VOGU-3710 file (C-alpha; in Angstrom, 3 decimals, decimal comma):
1> xxxxxxxxxx> 39,967/95,351/149,526  41,822/92,036/149,428  44,149/91,479/152,347  47,742/90,748/151,458  49,002/87,327/152,514  51,048/87,218/155,682  54,767/86,769/154,950  56,098/83,332/155,759  59,257/82,692/157,686  62,328/82,063/155,605
11> xxxxxxxxxx> 64,944/79,433/156,187  67,155/80,133/159,215  70,424/81,764/158,308  73,565/79,887/159,256  75,503/81,195/162,214  79,110/80,577/163,125  80,389/81,546/166,561  83,687/83,431/166,195  86,829/81,310/166,278  88,591/81,037/169,644
21> xxxxxxxxxx> 92,382/80,973/169,872  93,711/79,366/173,054  97,100/79,790/174,680  98,749/79,632/178,114  100,949/82,363/179,572  104,280/81,586/181,190  102,727/81,650/184,674  99,790/79,379/183,804  97,048/81,891/183,016  94,778/80,499/180,305
31> xxxxxxxxxx> 94,477/82,960/177,422  91,491/82,963/175,050  91,400/85,367/172,127  88,500/85,980/169,732  89,417/88,360/166,902  86,397/90,494/165,878  87,850/93,411/163,880  84,485/94,794/162,752  84,731/97,648/165,283  87,832/99,195/166,924
41> xxxxxxxxxx> 86,825/97,845/170,348  88,255/95,185/172,646  86,601/93,554/175,638  88,926/92,084/178,244  87,453/89,705/180,814  89,270/87,990/183,664  87,548/84,901/185,043  88,796/83,572/188,389  87,812/80,309/190,075  86,771/82,216/193,192
51> xxxxxxxxxx> 83,005/81,989/193,324  80,744/82,102/196,346  80,589/78,304/196,465  84,283/78,267/197,440  83,651/80,254/200,635  83,452/78,816/204,135  79,817/78,868/205,259  80,715/81,177/208,140  82,121/83,712/205,655  79,251/83,652/203,178
61> xxxxxxxxxx> 79,464/86,840/201,153  83,231/87,287/201,167  83,580/86,439/197,443  81,127/89,145/196,451  82,636/91,665/198,881  86,100/90,915/197,487  84,926/91,412/193,911  83,152/94,657/194,758  86,287/96,126/196,344  88,883/94,925/193,813
71> xxxxxxxxxx> 89,084/98,328/192,167  88,691/100,419/195,336  92,410/101,168/195,309  95,563/99,984/193,525  99,171/101,044/193,985  99,207/104,750/194,884  95,621/105,323/193,679  92,547/105,301/195,861  89,164/104,095/194,600  88,087/107,471/193,208
81> xxxxxxxxxx> 91,383/107,855/191,360  91,044/104,357/189,863  87,565/105,172/188,557  88,849/108,450/187,129  91,789/106,700/185,450  89,449/104,335/183,620  87,058/107,163/182,740  89,892/109,100/181,105  90,414/106,052/178,914  86,737/105,998/177,989
91> xxxxxxxxxx> 85,788/102,894/179,917  84,733/101,493/183,285  85,394/98,181/184,995  82,642/95,802/186,034  83,389/93,320/188,812  81,222/90,493/190,099  81,056/87,188/191,889  78,630/84,395/191,095  78,403/80,900/192,533  81,249/79,379/190,529
101> xxxxxxxxxx> 83,546/82,277/189,615  84,497/85,861/190,241  85,327/88,186/187,392  86,128/91,623/186,089  85,857/93,127/182,628  86,058/96,308/180,594  85,573/97,368/176,970  87,794/100,041/175,437  88,921/101,334/172,058  91,868/99,469/170,616
111> xxxxxxxxxx> 94,175/102,499/170,856  93,704/102,699/174,644  93,779/98,985/175,393  97,317/98,761/176,733  96,867/101,625/179,200  93,557/100,219/180,435  95,019/96,728/180,733  97,859/98,018/182,917  95,405/99,544/185,381  93,164/96,473/185,188
121> xxxxxxxxxx> 96,064/94,139/185,999  96,977/96,193/189,060  93,446/95,808/190,389  93,407/92,044/189,950  96,925/91,339/191,134  97,455/93,783/193,991  94,281/95,484/195,200  94,657/97,640/198,334  91,312/96,761/199,944  91,175/99,923/202,104
131> xxxxxxxxxx> 89,419/99,157/205,385  87,003/102,078/205,025  85,940/101,058/201,521  85,479/97,420/202,495  83,337/98,553/205,425  81,297/100,806/203,141  80,604/97,969/200,705  79,804/95,604/203,572  77,328/98,103/205,021  75,698/98,476/201,602
141> xxxxxxxxxx> 75,060/94,745/201,566  73,643/94,839/205,094  71,320/97,689/204,076  70,174/95,656/201,080  69,369/92,723/203,348  67,401/94,954/205,702  65,449/96,441/202,802  64,733/92,971/201,481  62,717/92,130/204,574  60,143/94,589/203,251
151> xxxxxxxxxx> 60,378/93,416/199,620  58,504/90,114/199,166  59,996/89,133/195,798  63,640/89,093/196,863  62,720/87,664/200,243  60,934/84,746/198,571  63,934/83,946/196,368  66,413/83,963/199,241  64,247/82,110/201,749  63,456/79,421/199,168
161> xxxxxxxxxx> 67,080/78,305/198,940  67,460/78,697/202,685  64,761/76,101/203,303  65,676/73,912/200,319  69,331/73,197/201,101  70,844/71,740/204,245  72,436/74,336/206,550  75,862/72,771/205,919  75,584/73,675/202,216  76,845/77,049/201,023
171> xxxxxxxxxx> 73,859/77,109/198,654  71,503/77,525/201,611  72,739/81,092/202,071  72,322/83,914/199,546  75,108/84,608/197,081  75,968/87,822/198,914  75,749/86,288/202,381  73,381/86,757/205,307  73,262/89,546/207,867  75,078/87,319/210,360
181> xxxxxxxxxx> 77,899/86,285/208,018  78,371/89,654/206,296  78,506/91,539/209,597  81,608/89,560/210,536  83,530/90,419/207,343  86,285/93,019/207,232  89,302/93,980/205,142  91,364/91,172/206,682  88,822/88,571/205,537  88,764/90,059/202,048
191> xxxxxxxxxx> 92,557/90,125/201,808  92,755/86,509/202,940  90,169/85,399/200,384  91,998/87,217/197,588  95,352/85,760/198,656  94,083/82,172/198,680  91,591/82,187/195,812  92,998/84,638/193,181  96,010/83,657/191,119  97,268/82,657/187,675
201> xxxxxxxxxx> 96,559/78,937/188,101  92,826/79,654/188,509  92,481/82,575/186,074  91,368/82,724/182,449  92,000/85,943/180,530  89,730/86,649/177,547  90,321/89,186/174,754  87,460/89,718/172,301  87,487/92,318/169,533  89,915/94,196/167,330
211> xxxxxxxxxx> 93,083/92,352/168,323  95,216/89,489/167,059  96,173/86,484/169,162  99,816/87,543/168,941  99,174/91,071/170,241  96,892/89,788/172,988  99,536/87,372/174,215  102,242/90,028/174,221  100,083/92,464/176,201  98,876/89,817/178,637
221> xxxxxxxxxx> 102,391/88,506/179,236  103,665/92,012/179,914  100,937/92,878/182,422  100,242/89,507/184,042  103,273/87,308/183,350  105,058/88,074/186,631  101,979/87,316/188,784  102,712/84,464/191,179  100,443/83,035/193,904  99,708/79,629/195,423
231> xxxxxxxxxx> 95,953/79,691/194,641  94,597/76,388/193,309  91,242/75,183/192,019  88,473/74,843/194,611  86,647/71,554/195,228  83,099/71,071/193,941  80,762/72,418/196,644  78,253/70,352/198,551  74,621/70,783/197,473  72,732/68,663/199,996
241> xxxxxxxxxx> 68,996/69,218/200,326  67,450/69,807/203,725  64,626/67,287/203,383  63,238/65,182/200,543  59,427/64,860/201,181  57,416/67,781/199,904  56,340/70,462/202,342  55,308/74,108/202,482  56,659/77,163/204,253  54,635/80,354/204,651
251> xxxxxxxxxx> 56,693/83,495/205,314  54,362/85,891/207,113  53,922/89,398/205,686  50,796/90,704/207,467  48,265/92,532/205,294  50,181/91,706/202,094  47,858/92,173/199,092  49,459/89,300/197,195  51,562/86,189/197,644  55,017/85,676/196,207
261> xxxxxxxxxx> 54,894/81,988/195,345  57,867/79,672/194,793  57,496/75,970/193,989  60,482/73,757/193,248  63,160/71,334/194,324  66,820/70,340/193,979  67,962/70,447/190,334  70,966/69,040/188,456  74,508/70,286/187,692  75,148/72,182/184,471
271> xxxxxxxxxx> 77,327/69,345/183,167  74,427/66,877/183,193  74,121/65,019/179,849  70,383/65,837/179,697  71,075/69,588/179,718  69,625/70,413/176,282  66,545/68,233/176,765  65,984/69,910/180,142  66,289/73,365/178,565  63,632/72,515/175,980
281> xxxxxxxxxx> 61,432/70,830/178,579  61,577/73,908/180,795  60,831/76,182/177,819  57,609/74,228/177,246  56,745/74,154/180,941  57,547/77,690/182,073  60,560/79,162/180,304  58,769/81,162/177,593  55,823/83,555/177,501  53,964/80,870/175,546
291> xxxxxxxxxx> 54,772/78,197/178,130  52,137/76,079/179,818  52,464/77,654/183,251  52,274/81,235/181,994  49,379/80,567/179,641  47,541/78,793/182,445  48,044/81,284/185,274  48,075/84,492/183,211  45,928/83,921/180,136  43,463/81,240/181,216
301> xxxxxxxxxx> 42,874/82,192/184,855  44,138/85,803/185,097  45,850/85,009/188,390  49,031/86,940/187,606  50,865/89,208/185,200  53,406/86,465/184,622  54,646/83,089/185,813  57,835/81,277/184,881  60,041/78,345/185,747  63,748/77,757/185,478
311> xxxxxxxxxx> 66,755/75,689/186,484  69,609/77,451/188,255  72,704/76,224/186,414  75,822/75,746/188,525  78,716/73,294/188,722  76,860/71,573/191,536  73,107/71,112/191,505  71,214/74,388/191,692  67,480/74,611/192,162  64,472/74,182/189,888
321> xxxxxxxxxx> 61,787/76,714/190,786  58,485/78,091/189,513  58,041/81,798/190,300  54,922/83,966/190,315  53,048/86,587/192,346  49,271/86,279/192,773  46,500/87,902/194,786  46,142/86,456/198,270  42,711/84,974/197,627  43,890/82,885/194,656
331> xxxxxxxxxx> 47,168/81,636/196,153  45,943/78,070/196,627  44,265/77,987/193,218  47,467/79,171/191,537  49,421/76,524/193,433  46,918/73,906/192,308  47,457/74,856/188,658  51,262/74,848/189,035  51,130/71,354/190,503  48,786/70,290/187,699
341> xxxxxxxxxx> 51,211/71,549/185,029  54,209/69,823/186,631  52,264/66,558/186,830  51,052/67,018/183,250  54,586/67,532/181,980  55,526/64,147/183,416  52,326/62,358/182,386  52,656/62,515/178,595  55,006/63,826/175,895  54,445/67,403/174,760
351> xxxxxxxxxx> 52,986/67,922/171,321  55,338/68,294/168,356  54,006/71,850/167,953  55,006/72,761/171,515  58,494/71,370/171,078  58,884/73,018/167,673  57,843/76,403/169,094  60,369/76,060/171,906  63,274/74,844/169,795  62,642/77,377/167,015
361> xxxxxxxxxx> 62,683/80,179/169,583  65,811/78,934/171,356  67,668/78,418/168,085  66,350/81,637/166,568  67,416/84,010/169,343  70,776/82,315/169,796  72,789/84,468/167,316  71,202/87,688/168,607  72,841/87,071/171,974  76,337/87,545/170,509
371> xxxxxxxxxx> 76,241/90,843/168,638  78,831/92,681/170,756  82,334/91,956/171,986  81,144/91,986/175,597  78,360/89,475/174,833  80,804/87,097/173,127  83,215/87,461/176,045  80,424/86,678/178,513  79,373/83,578/176,584  82,958/82,377/176,348
381> xxxxxxxxxx> 83,422/82,939/180,083  80,347/80,814/180,740  81,690/78,043/178,525  85,064/78,238/180,245  83,550/78,065/183,716  81,528/74,947/182,889  84,195/73,266/180,756  82,064/73,170/177,609  83,623/71,706/174,439  85,049/74,013/171,773
391> xxxxxxxxxx> 82,202/73,259/169,358  79,443/74,000/171,907  78,280/77,244/170,297  78,774/76,220/166,680  76,656/73,080/167,092  74,104/74,396/169,605  71,336/75,293/167,151  71,410/71,959/165,376  71,422/70,054/168,643  68,537/72,101/170,050
401> xxxxxxxxxx> 66,447/71,563/166,913  67,119/67,826/167,131  65,449/67,476/170,557  62,298/65,346/170,238  59,045/65,216/172,256  60,145/61,825/173,592  63,407/63,307/174,897  61,527/66,182/176,512  59,147/63,745/178,186  62,045/61,622/179,422
411> xxxxxxxxxx> 63,697/64,744/180,870  60,473/65,700/182,650  60,104/62,263/184,167  63,733/62,166/185,267  64,151/65,734/186,519  60,754/66,946/187,771  59,980/65,548/191,219  56,463/66,347/192,503  57,104/64,264/195,625  60,067/66,465/196,641
421> xxxxxxxxxx> 58,550/69,902/196,081  59,148/72,770/198,448  56,278/75,255/198,328  57,126/78,688/199,717  54,786/81,653/199,863  55,552/85,128/201,198  52,292/86,817/202,088  49,339/86,898/204,472  49,999/83,532/206,112  46,792/83,193/208,188
431> xxxxxxxxxx> 44,670/83,928/205,116  46,261/81,209/202,959  47,416/78,515/205,388  44,342/76,274/205,293  43,803/76,487/201,540  47,488/75,782/200,817  47,431/72,770/203,140  44,337/71,503/201,294  46,459/71,128/198,126  48,201/68,123/199,635
441> xxxxxxxxxx> 51,633/69,718/199,770  52,604/68,047/203,023  53,353/69,735/206,352  52,814/73,511/206,374  55,043/75,700/208,555  54,609/79,429/209,167  57,617/81,633/209,996  58,202/85,362/210,425  59,850/87,364/207,643  62,866/87,903/209,909
451> xxxxxxx> 63,322/84,182/210,447  66,534/83,096/208,697  66,535/79,305/208,322  70,285/79,149/207,811  70,983/80,750/211,183  68,166/79,066/213,091  69,002/75,444/212,234
//
């Protein structure tokens, strides 16, 4: 029987990101509206310039604690009543804090939008922050930190930044704070953070879905127009590294069957002009399943189920880090291969086939990311936070496909720094110390899992 020929890929379909209508409310809130009338749904997202990077180092974690307790009580309603009020409207509110912003959002049917928006505005403008609820959320974070001491993956991620950044940098501490900083937080600290960091001058309000710009403005003005605070934009945070020469830190987990391995260094801000070339370079190196690092460690050597690399994108320079977990006995060999792939990325341009695979994937999945009102709102919030131009999404695919092997190579040479690498492994330190040191990674230090570099230095 003759096999049928395999279908070939067709030409990529054009994609247009929905049009964005911009306005400013009477009190200075920036209003962004994206009409998407395909379904009778509307996503509302409030983005506030109140991220973790704006916190004092001694209060690390207050931004996240504030966001978590925004809807724990408004007006005459306690937290349970607020949740019930949103549930009766067929929705729920998500709140969060990341490094650069805090936010809250909900998605509701168009007919119930105004009622949901009224409750939502109360939570943002005048949260009660009950002392008992703030304490409960604080204790949840402390319990998470305690549990993390027994969970190597999360411990590796948090300790990596702790050793990478200088102790004066907010980036040295986890997004949600450390045990020492979180323990000191209370409802007074949360109220003070909200009073100084939340306000119309630092808020963007996004409406995406079955709504017109005119209706969105009228609703937003009614619910938010009388909001007045003195909050202003925060300065760009410091992102100083702790030390430049490469070195290794082993976080001791006795009898661990495997090592959580992190290899990386200081990265670049999101606004860097090489952003797209860096994205493609990282896709070739470790950002895709077909990347060099994953194919090497997983497919060629069977060291791991998966290995990846990535840049942490922030307004200030986040980290570049390779992540994997390997059996204890192959820790040094896996490290050797990671170092080899980083050096190889800098040594010569990638092949046209590698770049084509990466750019085709990045351009191909791009439209799939924006199939819902909440996904479009999230993307628009990201663009707003980083100050991206209005045509960023509409031109992204063409610009990604235009990246060349020479540009990728230039990005690797400029933004991969083998001489500055921090190697961190959480695992059986005595079993791997000598073999890790033999890889020429510089001084090797062993610390206990409980050792918090941000508090010790």
